[in-house]
N, C-alpha and C positions, 0 to 999 in steps of 0.2 A: 504494500500500500504506500502511496506517495505521501510523504510528510512535508507539508509546505514550510513549516517553521525551520526544519533542518536544512532544507534547500536554501531558504533565505539567509540563514546563518552562514552557510558555506559560501554563498555569493558575497556576503559582506566581508568575510575573512579573505577571500580570494582577491577582491577589489582592494582591500587594505594592503595586502602583501604586494600587489602590483604597484600601487602608489608608492609604497616604501622603496621598492626596487628601482623604480624610475627616478625617484627623488635622490637615491644614492648615486645613480649614474649621472644625473644632471649636475648635481653639486660636486664641484671639484675641490679636493683638499688642497689648500695652498701651502707651499713650502715655507715654514716659519723657522726662524732661528730663535735662540733664547732671548734675543733682544728685539725682534720684530720680523717683518716679512721681507724676504730678499727680493729685490727688484732689479730691473735693467733700465737704465736711462738711455734714450736715443738722443744723440747730440749731433747736430749738423756739422759736417767737417769744415765748411767754409766760415759760417757765421759763429760757430761754437754756441749756438742757441739750443737749449734743451727742447726737443720737439714733443716727446711723449715718454710715458713710463709703461713698462710691461712687467709681468711677473716673471721672475727667474725660472720658476717651475715650468712655465710654458715655453721657455727657450731650451728646455732639456727634453730628451727623449725618455722612454721608459727605463732605460738603463742609467740615466744620469749624465749622458753625454750631451754636450752643448750642440744645439742645432742652429748655428749662427746663420746658415744660408737662408732659413725662413725669415729671420729678422732683416737680413740684407735685402731680400726681395720686397719686404714690406716697407722698409725705410732705406732706399738707396741714397748713397752719399752721406751716410751717418756713421759715427763711431758709437760703440756700445760700452757703457760703464756699469759696473756692479754697484748696487746701493742697498740701502736699508730703509724701510718704511716703518715708522712707529706711530701707530694710531689706526684710524679706520679709513676704509676706502671702498669705492664701488668699482666693480669690474664691468666694463662695457666692451663692445666689439672694437672700439678704438683704442683700448688699453685700460690703464688704471686711473681712476680719478680719486685723489686724496681728499678726504673730507676735512672740514674746518678743525684747526688745532693739530693736524697731523704733521709730524716732523719727518723730513726726507733727508737722508745723508747719501751723497754721491762720493764714492771713493775714486779720486782722480788717478790713482795709480793702478786701479784694477779695471782693465779694459779687455773686451773680447774681440778677437779678430780671427780670421781663417787660420793663421799660423798657430793660434792657441788652442784650437779645437781638439787636437789630439792629446793635449796635456791634461785635460779634465781638471779644471780648477786652478791651474797655474797660469796666471795672467802676466803678460808682459807689461812692464812699466813704460809709459810714454810721457812721463813728466806731468805737469799740471797745466793743461791747456785752458782750463776754466778759471785761471787765476785773476782774470779781469773783473770778476764779480766781487763786490765789497759788501760788508754788512749794511743792511738797510735797502739795498737794491731790490727792485721789484722785478720778478721774472714771471712770464706767462708760459706755463707748460700745458700744451693742448689748449683748453679753454679755461684753465684754472690759474688764478693769481697766487703767487708765492712770494715770500720775502726771504732774502739771504740773512741768515742768523750769524753765520761765521764762515770764513774761508781760510782756514789755517792748515798748514801741513798738507796732508793728502786727502782732506775732507772738505766738501762743500755742503754746509748744512742749511736747509731751507725749511720754512714753515708755511703751511697753507693758511691763508688769512680767512 
């Protein structure tokens, strides 16, 4: 005999499991360090303007190897610098949008290029090309306004206003 309440319960459980499974597949775990989220800054080679921010975890394949070619196709004529994001952000198709009060640190000595790709994590130092920025300077990254907090040593520290 057909038991309608058992059928209904099985349907609810099946739908709930499917929603959970799809939710897990859609939500990507972001690579976080003990200090924040690791990111990649895209910097125009000529103007030295920061164009955008991407998650470092999206610049890596499943084995942790850097896929710099994908970034180079998306951002031709750019250098790529490793950085750290402390605070909250939104992920969009265009990249990462830091929310108000978020601190961004760009490590000027940690750059990614094709010759570094085989070394997995060992980045070649290219000096500090972003040294022209001073504390108090306003920078636009994507459509977001940030302010330079400090530019000392090998770190350019920005804060989203």
